[in-house]
N, CA, C and O atoms as CSV, one atom per row, in Angstrom:
chain,resi,resn,atom,element,x,y,z
A,1,MET,N,N,132.132,204.608,69.630
A,1,MET,CA,C,131.614,203.267,69.449
A,1,MET,C,C,132.171,202.666,68.174
A,1,MET,O,O,132.465,203.373,67.210
A,2,ARG,N,N,132.313,201.345,68.185
A,2,ARG,CA,C,132.917,200.680,67.037
A,2,ARG,C,C,131.987,200.584,65.836
A,2,ARG,O,O,132.466,200.563,64.703
A,3,LYS,N,N,130.710,200.526,66.039
A,3,LYS,CA,C,129.727,200.449,64.945
A,3,LYS,C,C,129.981,199.258,64.026
A,3,LYS,O,O,129.805,199.362,62.812
A,4,GLN,N,N,130.385,198.151,64.585
A,4,GLN,CA,C,130.578,196.889,63.873
A,4,GLN,C,C,131.544,197.010,62.699
A,4,GLN,O,O,131.290,196.473,61.620
A,5,LYS,N,N,132.642,197.709,62.912
A,5,LYS,CA,C,133.651,197.814,61.871
A,5,LYS,C,C,134.532,196.584,61.926
A,5,LYS,O,O,134.821,196.061,63.003
A,6,LYS,N,N,134.957,196.125,60.761
A,6,LYS,CA,C,135.752,194.911,60.684
A,6,LYS,C,C,137.225,195.216,60.913
A,6,LYS,O,O,137.716,196.266,60.499
A,7,GLY,N,N,137.915,194.326,61.554
A,7,GLY,CA,C,139.360,194.450,61.717
A,7,GLY,C,C,139.749,195.237,62.952
A,7,GLY,O,O,138.909,195.803,63.651
A,8,ARG,N,N,141.043,195.254,63.195
A,8,ARG,CA,C,141.592,195.944,64.352
A,8,ARG,C,C,142.200,197.265,63.914
A,8,ARG,O,O,142.729,197.380,62.808
A,9,ALA,N,N,142.123,198.259,64.787
A,9,ALA,CA,C,142.667,199.573,64.467
A,9,ALA,C,C,144.178,199.614,64.663
A,9,ALA,O,O,144.859,200.389,63.992
A,10,LEU,N,N,144.715,198.799,65.564
A,10,LEU,CA,C,146.152,198.722,65.845
A,10,LEU,C,C,146.739,200.076,66.211
A,10,LEU,O,O,147.922,200.315,65.968
A,11,SER,N,N,145.946,200.965,66.787
A,11,SER,CA,C,146.374,202.301,67.226
A,11,SER,C,C,147.031,203.110,66.111
A,11,SER,O,O,147.985,203.850,66.350
A,12,ARG,N,N,146.517,202.964,64.899
A,12,ARG,CA,C,147.073,203.666,63.754
A,12,ARG,C,C,145.961,204.217,62.876
A,12,ARG,O,O,144.825,203.743,62.906
A,13,MET,N,N,146.316,205.231,62.092
A,13,MET,CA,C,145.379,205.731,61.102
A,13,MET,C,C,145.334,204.744,59.935
A,13,MET,O,O,146.190,203.867,59.828
A,14,LYS,N,N,144.345,204.888,59.071
A,14,LYS,CA,C,144.111,203.897,58.029
A,14,LYS,C,C,145.332,203.686,57.121
A,14,LYS,O,O,145.710,202.545,56.856
A,15,ALA,N,N,145.936,204.750,56.653
A,15,ALA,CA,C,147.077,204.631,55.743
A,15,ALA,C,C,148.254,203.937,56.430
A,15,ALA,O,O,148.922,203.094,55.831
A,16,GLN,N,N,148.500,204.295,57.684
A,16,GLN,CA,C,149.589,203.659,58.429
A,16,GLN,C,C,149.304,202.184,58.673
A,16,GLN,O,O,150.202,201.347,58.590
A,17,ARG,N,N,148.055,201.877,58.972
A,17,ARG,CA,C,147.659,200.483,59.218
A,17,ARG,C,C,147.820,199.638,57.952
A,17,ARG,O,O,148.315,198.512,58.012
A,18,GLU,N,N,147.404,200.182,56.811
A,18,GLU,CA,C,147.551,199.462,55.545
A,18,GLU,C,C,149.020,199.252,55.198
A,18,GLU,O,O,149.395,198.186,54.710
A,19,ALA,N,N,149.854,200.263,55.446
A,19,ALA,CA,C,151.284,200.139,55.173
A,19,ALA,C,C,151.915,199.088,56.091
A,19,ALA,O,O,152.774,198.320,55.657
A,20,LEU,N,N,151.495,199.054,57.344
A,20,LEU,CA,C,152.005,198.066,58.292
A,20,LEU,C,C,151.635,196.651,57.854
A,20,LEU,O,O,152.490,195.766,57.836
A,21,LEU,N,N,150.378,196.434,57.504
A,21,LEU,CA,C,149.937,195.103,57.087
A,21,LEU,C,C,150.623,194.676,55.794
A,21,LEU,O,O,150.950,193.502,55.620
A,22,LEU,N,N,150.839,195.615,54.899
A,22,LEU,CA,C,151.521,195.303,53.651
A,22,LEU,C,C,152.968,194.885,53.918
A,22,LEU,O,O,153.449,193.910,53.341
A,23,SER,N,N,153.653,195.613,54.781
A,23,SER,CA,C,155.051,195.267,55.060
A,23,SER,C,C,155.153,193.953,55.827
A,23,SER,O,O,156.086,193.183,55.600
A,24,LEU,N,N,154.210,193.681,56.731
A,24,LEU,CA,C,154.208,192.397,57.435
A,24,LEU,C,C,153.940,191.250,56.462
A,24,LEU,O,O,154.561,190.192,56.563
A,25,ALA,N,N,153.023,191.455,55.527
A,25,ALA,CA,C,152.717,190.410,54.548
A,25,ALA,C,C,153.918,190.167,53.631
A,25,ALA,O,O,154.219,189.021,53.298
A,26,LYS,N,N,154.604,191.235,53.223
A,26,LYS,CA,C,155.797,191.085,52.386
A,26,LYS,C,C,156.859,190.269,53.117
A,26,LYS,O,O,157.459,189.361,52.542
A,27,ALA,N,N,157.084,190.598,54.386
A,27,ALA,CA,C,158.078,189.865,55.173
A,27,ALA,C,C,157.666,188.406,55.331
A,27,ALA,O,O,158.510,187.511,55.286
A,28,LEU,N,N,156.382,188.167,55.513
A,28,LEU,CA,C,155.892,186.802,55.660
A,28,LEU,C,C,156.103,186.005,54.377
A,28,LEU,O,O,156.513,184.846,54.439
A,29,PHE,N,N,155.834,186.597,53.223
A,29,PHE,CA,C,156.018,185.883,51.966
A,29,PHE,C,C,157.493,185.623,51.676
A,29,PHE,O,O,157.843,184.569,51.146
A,30,LEU,N,N,158.358,186.575,52.019
A,30,LEU,CA,C,159.781,186.396,51.749
A,30,LEU,C,C,160.447,185.422,52.719
A,30,LEU,O,O,161.237,184.573,52.307
A,31,LYS,N,N,160.124,185.546,54.012
A,31,LYS,CA,C,160.802,184.741,55.026
A,31,LYS,C,C,160.040,183.473,55.401
A,31,LYS,O,O,160.646,182.499,55.847
A,32,GLY,N,N,158.730,183.476,55.228
A,32,GLY,CA,C,157.930,182.306,55.568
A,32,GLY,C,C,157.492,182.262,57.008
A,32,GLY,O,O,156.632,181.455,57.364
A,33,LYS,N,N,158.063,183.115,57.858
A,33,LYS,CA,C,157.762,183.086,59.288
A,33,LYS,C,C,158.221,184.409,59.893
A,33,LYS,O,O,159.351,184.839,59.662
A,34,ILE,N,N,157.337,185.063,60.676
A,34,ILE,CA,C,157.721,186.302,61.341
A,34,ILE,C,C,157.222,186.297,62.774
A,34,ILE,O,O,156.245,185.623,63.098
A,35,LYS,N,N,157.892,187.045,63.621
A,35,LYS,CA,C,157.503,187.178,65.023
A,35,LYS,C,C,156.977,188.591,65.229
A,35,LYS,O,O,157.657,189.567,64.911
A,36,THR,N,N,155.762,188.698,65.763
A,36,THR,CA,C,155.125,189.993,65.963
A,36,THR,C,C,154.132,189.863,67.115
A,36,THR,O,O,154.066,188.819,67.764
A,37,THR,N,N,153.365,190.913,67.369
A,37,THR,CA,C,152.366,190.827,68.427
A,37,THR,C,C,151.167,190.010,67.927
A,37,THR,O,O,150.974,189.837,66.724
A,38,GLU,N,N,150.382,189.520,68.865
A,38,GLU,CA,C,149.229,188.680,68.509
A,38,GLU,C,C,148.236,189.416,67.623
A,38,GLU,O,O,147.769,188.862,66.628
A,39,ALA,N,N,147.909,190.644,67.967
A,39,ALA,CA,C,146.918,191.405,67.201
A,39,ALA,C,C,147.402,191.639,65.777
A,39,ALA,O,O,146.629,191.503,64.828
A,40,LYS,N,N,148.674,191.989,65.621
A,40,LYS,CA,C,149.216,192.199,64.272
A,40,LYS,C,C,149.249,190.893,63.495
A,40,LYS,O,O,148.993,190.878,62.291
A,41,ALA,N,N,149.562,189.802,64.172
A,41,ALA,CA,C,149.597,188.492,63.502
A,41,ALA,C,C,148.211,188.102,63.005
A,41,ALA,O,O,148.076,187.579,61.898
A,42,LYS,N,N,147.185,188.348,63.805
A,42,LYS,CA,C,145.822,187.993,63.410
A,42,LYS,C,C,145.354,188.828,62.223
A,42,LYS,O,O,144.667,188.316,61.340
A,43,GLU,N,N,145.716,190.098,62.194
A,43,GLU,CA,C,145.344,190.946,61.060
A,43,GLU,C,C,146.151,190.580,59.823
A,43,GLU,O,O,145.624,190.603,58.710
A,44,THR,N,N,147.416,190.246,60.004
A,44,THR,CA,C,148.254,189.845,58.884
A,44,THR,C,C,147.735,188.560,58.270
A,44,THR,O,O,147.789,188.380,57.053
A,45,ARG,N,N,147.230,187.665,59.110
A,45,ARG,CA,C,146.665,186.409,58.606
A,45,ARG,C,C,145.509,186.704,57.656
A,45,ARG,O,O,145.451,186.135,56.565
A,46,ARG,N,N,144.586,187.585,58.050
A,46,ARG,CA,C,143.451,187.929,57.189
A,46,ARG,C,C,143.932,188.485,55.857
A,46,ARG,O,O,143.431,188.102,54.800
A,47,PHE,N,N,144.901,189.388,55.913
A,47,PHE,CA,C,145.415,190.057,54.720
A,47,PHE,C,C,146.133,189.065,53.804
A,47,PHE,O,O,145.887,189.043,52.598
A,48,ALA,N,N,147.017,188.245,54.372
A,48,ALA,CA,C,147.837,187.325,53.575
A,48,ALA,C,C,146.995,186.207,52.964
A,48,ALA,O,O,147.229,185.813,51.821
A,49,GLU,N,N,146.023,185.695,53.710
A,49,GLU,CA,C,145.225,184.594,53.184
A,49,GLU,C,C,144.343,185.045,52.024
A,49,GLU,O,O,144.095,184.274,51.097
A,50,LYS,N,N,143.873,186.274,52.070
A,50,LYS,CA,C,143.108,186.801,50.933
A,50,LYS,C,C,143.998,186.917,49.698
A,50,LYS,O,O,143.568,186.617,48.584
A,51,LEU,N,N,145.248,187.356,49.904
A,51,LEU,CA,C,146.172,187.473,48.781
A,51,LEU,C,C,146.473,186.106,48.168
A,51,LEU,O,O,146.514,185.974,46.945
A,52,ILE,N,N,146.683,185.097,48.999
A,52,ILE,CA,C,146.992,183.759,48.483
A,52,ILE,C,C,145.796,183.188,47.729
A,52,ILE,O,O,145.954,182.611,46.653
A,53,THR,N,N,144.610,183.348,48.289
A,53,THR,CA,C,143.409,182.840,47.630
A,53,THR,C,C,143.244,183.483,46.267
A,53,THR,O,O,142.890,182.813,45.296
A,54,ASN,N,N,143.497,184.772,46.192
A,54,ASN,CA,C,143.385,185.482,44.923
A,54,ASN,C,C,144.493,185.060,43.956
A,54,ASN,O,O,144.253,184.935,42.755
A,55,ALA,N,N,145.693,184.843,44.472
A,55,ALA,CA,C,146.818,184.462,43.610
A,55,ALA,C,C,146.657,183.039,43.076
A,55,ALA,O,O,147.181,182.720,42.009
A,56,LYS,N,N,145.946,182.188,43.797
A,56,LYS,CA,C,145.737,180.810,43.345
A,56,LYS,C,C,144.922,180.748,42.059
A,56,LYS,O,O,145.045,179.792,41.293
A,57,LYS,N,N,144.101,181.747,41.818
A,57,LYS,CA,C,143.267,181.755,40.610
A,57,LYS,C,C,144.124,181.821,39.351
A,57,LYS,O,O,143.799,181.193,38.343
A,58,GLY,N,N,145.212,182.576,39.403
A,58,GLY,CA,C,146.143,182.637,38.286
A,58,GLY,C,C,145.679,183.443,37.088
A,58,GLY,O,O,146.314,183.385,36.036
A,59,THR,N,N,144.615,184.178,37.209
A,59,THR,CA,C,144.136,184.980,36.081
A,59,THR,C,C,144.912,186.294,36.012
A,59,THR,O,O,145.645,186.646,36.935
A,60,VAL,N,N,144.741,187.000,34.922
A,60,VAL,CA,C,145.411,188.288,34.747
A,60,VAL,C,C,144.913,189.272,35.798
A,60,VAL,O,O,145.704,190.021,36.372
A,61,ALA,N,N,143.630,189.274,36.050
A,61,ALA,CA,C,143.056,190.193,37.040
A,61,ALA,C,C,143.598,189.895,38.436
A,61,ALA,O,O,143.864,190.817,39.208
A,62,SER,N,N,143.762,188.622,38.762
A,62,SER,CA,C,144.282,188.300,40.089
A,62,SER,C,C,145.755,188.675,40.207
A,62,SER,O,O,146.204,189.074,41.282
A,63,ARG,N,N,146.515,188.554,39.116
A,63,ARG,CA,C,147.922,188.970,39.149
A,63,ARG,C,C,148.029,190.482,39.307
A,63,ARG,O,O,148.942,190.976,39.970
A,64,ARG,N,N,147.109,191.211,38.707
A,64,ARG,CA,C,147.115,192.670,38.853
A,64,ARG,C,C,146.774,193.080,40.279
A,64,ARG,O,O,147.242,194.115,40.754
A,65,SER,N,N,145.966,192.282,40.964
A,65,SER,CA,C,145.543,192.656,42.315
A,65,SER,C,C,146.700,192.657,43.301
A,65,SER,O,O,146.633,193.356,44.312
A,66,PHE,N,N,147.762,191.896,43.041
A,66,PHE,CA,C,148.925,191.963,43.923
A,66,PHE,C,C,150.143,192.537,43.196
A,66,PHE,O,O,151.284,192.227,43.536
A,67,SER,N,N,149.885,193.376,42.195
A,67,SER,CA,C,150.977,193.999,41.453
A,67,SER,C,C,151.644,195.107,42.257
A,67,SER,O,O,152.689,195.610,41.844
A,68,PHE,N,N,151.069,195.506,43.401
A,68,PHE,CA,C,151.689,196.530,44.226
A,68,PHE,C,C,152.910,195.988,44.955
A,68,PHE,O,O,153.675,196.762,45.530
A,69,PHE,N,N,153.108,194.664,44.943
A,69,PHE,CA,C,154.307,194.068,45.507
A,69,PHE,C,C,155.476,194.305,44.560
A,69,PHE,O,O,155.288,194.402,43.347
A,70,ALA,N,N,156.663,194.397,45.102
A,70,ALA,CA,C,157.861,194.447,44.269
A,70,ALA,C,C,158.105,193.054,43.688
A,70,ALA,O,O,157.424,192.096,44.052
A,71,LYS,N,N,159.062,192.952,42.799
A,71,LYS,CA,C,159.297,191.695,42.096
A,71,LYS,C,C,159.595,190.506,43.031
A,71,LYS,O,O,158.990,189.450,42.845
A,72,PRO,N,N,160.494,190.622,44.027
A,72,PRO,CA,C,160.770,189.440,44.857
A,72,PRO,C,C,159.561,188.992,45.680
A,72,PRO,O,O,159.334,187.794,45.850
A,73,GLU,N,N,158.787,189.950,46.190
A,73,GLU,CA,C,157.612,189.587,46.988
A,73,GLU,C,C,156.526,188.956,46.113
A,73,GLU,O,O,155.867,188.002,46.525
A,74,ALA,N,N,156.346,189.493,44.910
A,74,ALA,CA,C,155.343,188.941,44.000
A,74,ALA,C,C,155.714,187.524,43.582
A,74,ALA,O,O,154.847,186.658,43.465
A,75,ALA,N,N,157.004,187.290,43.356
A,75,ALA,CA,C,157.457,185.945,43.007
A,75,ALA,C,C,157.257,184.985,44.170
A,75,ALA,O,O,156.857,183.837,43.976
A,76,ALA,N,N,157.540,185.464,45.385
A,76,ALA,CA,C,157.356,184.628,46.578
A,76,ALA,C,C,155.876,184.309,46.783
A,76,ALA,O,O,155.528,183.192,47.166
A,77,LEU,N,N,155.010,185.285,46.530
A,77,LEU,CA,C,153.570,185.067,46.661
A,77,LEU,C,C,153.093,184.039,45.640
A,77,LEU,O,O,152.315,183.147,45.976
A,78,ALA,N,N,153.553,184.159,44.401
A,78,ALA,CA,C,153.151,183.210,43.368
A,78,ALA,C,C,153.638,181.796,43.709
A,78,ALA,O,O,152.929,180.816,43.479
A,79,LYS,N,N,154.839,181.704,44.253
A,79,LYS,CA,C,155.390,180.409,44.651
A,79,LYS,C,C,154.567,179.794,45.782
A,79,LYS,O,O,154.264,178.601,45.758
A,80,ARG,N,N,154.207,180.614,46.772
A,80,ARG,CA,C,153.382,180.124,47.894
A,80,ARG,C,C,152.012,179.679,47.384
A,80,ARG,O,O,151.502,178.634,47.789
A,81,ALA,N,N,151.425,180.471,46.501
A,81,ALA,CA,C,150.099,180.135,45.973
A,81,ALA,C,C,150.147,178.819,45.207
A,81,ALA,O,O,149.215,178.018,45.279
A,82,GLU,N,N,151.229,178.598,44.477
A,82,GLU,CA,C,151.378,177.349,43.723
A,82,GLU,C,C,151.507,176.156,44.661
A,82,GLU,O,O,150.960,175.086,44.392
A,83,SER,N,N,152.232,176.341,45.766
A,83,SER,CA,C,152.403,175.231,46.708
A,83,SER,C,C,151.127,174.949,47.504
A,83,SER,O,O,150.965,173.856,48.046
A,84,MET,N,N,150.221,175.931,47.576
A,84,MET,CA,C,148.970,175.778,48.324
A,84,MET,C,C,147.798,175.447,47.403
A,84,MET,O,O,146.644,175.585,47.808
A,85,LYS,N,N,148.073,175.016,46.180
A,85,LYS,CA,C,147.032,174.785,45.180
A,85,LYS,C,C,145.950,173.821,45.671
A,85,LYS,O,O,144.774,174.016,45.366
A,86,ASN,N,N,146.324,172.792,46.417
A,86,ASN,CA,C,145.367,171.776,46.847
A,86,ASN,C,C,144.659,172.106,48.155
A,86,ASN,O,O,143.707,171.421,48.530
A,87,ARG,N,N,145.110,173.147,48.857
A,87,ARG,CA,C,144.470,173.535,50.125
A,87,ARG,C,C,143.264,174.424,49.853
A,87,ARG,O,O,143.293,175.263,48.952
A,88,LYS,N,N,142.217,174.240,50.624
A,88,LYS,CA,C,141.009,175.053,50.474
A,88,LYS,C,C,141.098,176.355,51.277
A,88,LYS,O,O,140.354,177.298,51.006
A,89,GLY,N,N,141.977,176.414,52.235
A,89,GLY,CA,C,142.116,177.590,53.083
A,89,GLY,C,C,143.017,177.246,54.245
A,89,GLY,O,O,143.561,176.143,54.302
A,90,GLY,N,N,143.185,178.173,55.176
A,90,GLY,CA,C,144.018,177.918,56.332
A,90,GLY,C,C,145.483,177.792,55.949
A,90,GLY,O,O,146.133,176.795,56.263
A,91,TYR,N,N,145.996,178.809,55.270
A,91,TYR,CA,C,147.362,178.756,54.766
A,91,TYR,C,C,148.394,179.121,55.819
A,91,TYR,O,O,149.572,178.795,55.671
A,92,THR,N,N,147.965,179.794,56.881
A,92,THR,CA,C,148.912,180.245,57.901
A,92,THR,C,C,148.569,179.659,59.258
A,92,THR,O,O,147.454,179.194,59.496
A,93,ARG,N,N,149.550,179.695,60.133
A,93,ARG,CA,C,149.405,179.200,61.498
A,93,ARG,C,C,149.946,180.281,62.429
A,93,ARG,O,O,150.978,180.890,62.147
A,94,ILE,N,N,149.252,180.516,63.531
A,94,ILE,CA,C,149.714,181.468,64.535
A,94,ILE,C,C,150.024,180.689,65.803
A,94,ILE,O,O,149.148,180.034,66.368
A,95,MET,N,N,151.272,180.763,66.247
A,95,MET,CA,C,151.679,180.129,67.498
A,95,MET,C,C,151.921,181.223,68.532
A,95,MET,O,O,152.722,182.131,68.308
A,96,LYS,N,N,151.240,181.134,69.644
A,96,LYS,CA,C,151.351,182.169,70.668
A,96,LYS,C,C,152.586,181.928,71.523
A,96,LYS,O,O,152.896,180.794,71.890
A,97,LEU,N,N,153.279,183.007,71.831
A,97,LEU,CA,C,154.472,182.977,72.666
A,97,LEU,C,C,154.163,183.681,73.977
A,97,LEU,O,O,153.039,184.136,74.191
A,98,GLY,N,N,155.132,183.769,74.833
A,98,GLY,CA,C,154.961,184.484,76.094
A,98,GLY,C,C,154.954,185.988,75.876
A,98,GLY,O,O,155.139,186.457,74.753
A,99,PRO,N,N,154.743,186.737,76.934
A,99,PRO,CA,C,154.718,188.195,76.805
A,99,PRO,C,C,156.118,188.759,76.538
A,99,PRO,O,O,157.124,188.175,76.939
A,100,ARG,N,N,156.157,189.892,75.862
A,100,ARG,CA,C,157.415,190.594,75.588
A,100,ARG,C,C,157.960,191.126,76.905
A,100,ARG,O,O,157.197,191.596,77.749
A,101,MET,N,N,159.259,191.055,77.085
A,101,MET,CA,C,159.868,191.460,78.358
A,101,MET,C,C,159.722,192.955,78.631
A,101,MET,O,O,159.508,193.351,79.777
A,102,SER,N,N,159.833,193.778,77.611
A,102,SER,CA,C,159.865,195.226,77.829
A,102,SER,C,C,158.520,195.810,78.235
A,102,SER,O,O,158.449,196.614,79.164
A,103,ASN,N,N,157.438,195.408,77.541
A,103,ASN,CA,C,156.150,196.035,77.830
A,103,ASN,C,C,155.022,195.042,78.091
A,103,ASN,O,O,153.885,195.453,78.324
A,104,GLY,N,N,155.311,193.766,78.056
A,104,GLY,CA,C,154.299,192.765,78.371
A,104,GLY,C,C,153.309,192.478,77.255
A,104,GLY,O,O,152.279,191.845,77.489
A,105,ALA,N,N,153.610,192.940,76.031
A,105,ALA,CA,C,152.707,192.680,74.906
A,105,ALA,C,C,152.723,191.195,74.571
A,105,ALA,O,O,153.773,190.553,74.609
A,106,ARG,N,N,151.545,190.648,74.240
A,106,ARG,CA,C,151.469,189.227,73.872
A,106,ARG,C,C,152.083,189.044,72.488
A,106,ARG,O,O,151.701,189.723,71.535
A,107,MET,N,N,153.031,188.129,72.387
A,107,MET,CA,C,153.763,187.908,71.143
A,107,MET,C,C,153.303,186.625,70.482
A,107,MET,O,O,152.757,185.739,71.140
A,108,ALA,N,N,153.523,186.527,69.178
A,108,ALA,CA,C,153.123,185.345,68.413
A,108,ALA,C,C,154.036,185.207,67.200
A,108,ALA,O,O,154.654,186.169,66.746
A,109,ILE,N,N,154.098,183.986,66.695
A,109,ILE,CA,C,154.801,183.713,65.450
A,109,ILE,C,C,153.751,183.319,64.425
A,109,ILE,O,O,152.917,182.452,64.688
A,110,ILE,N,N,153.788,183.949,63.263
A,110,ILE,CA,C,152.899,183.577,62.176
A,110,ILE,C,C,153.763,182.961,61.082
A,110,ILE,O,O,154.792,183.517,60.699
A,111,GLU,N,N,153.323,181.794,60.580
A,111,GLU,CA,C,154.086,181.082,59.561
A,111,GLU,C,C,153.134,180.363,58.632
A,111,GLU,O,O,151.949,180.209,58.930
A,112,PHE,N,N,153.662,179.924,57.504
A,112,PHE,CA,C,152.861,179.179,56.540
A,112,PHE,C,C,152.798,177.716,56.933
A,112,PHE,O,O,153.765,177.159,57.452
A,113,VAL,N,N,151.646,177.095,56.681
A,113,VAL,CA,C,151.468,175.671,56.905
A,113,VAL,C,C,151.990,174.977,55.660
A,113,VAL,O,O,151.643,175.358,54.541
A,114,GLU,N,N,152.799,173.991,55.841
A,114,GLU,CA,C,153.382,173.279,54.679
A,114,GLU,C,C,152.555,172.098,54.274
A,114,GLU,O,O,152.902,171.398,53.323
């Protein structure tokens, strides 16, 4: 039973799931737009929007919270947070695509709202 746990398991153990979300968020910050499955896009949205909200504060503690990013990703995150200064939330958009040809998985594009 799920016991009201938050988030999706994505058929992975916790460490693998965290690594996956981190790499998807890094790619999203660097490229601005990525194509992935719907479930991964929805989880990445939760992860990335929390990072942007925290980065918008601009305090030392908030900068430390995303210090696990390498230099280019951290710079991209700071740049995105600066451009989203006037937005209250809803920094990303998920556009649903058709199913993947090989296995029929529902695909989506996640990108930043400008």
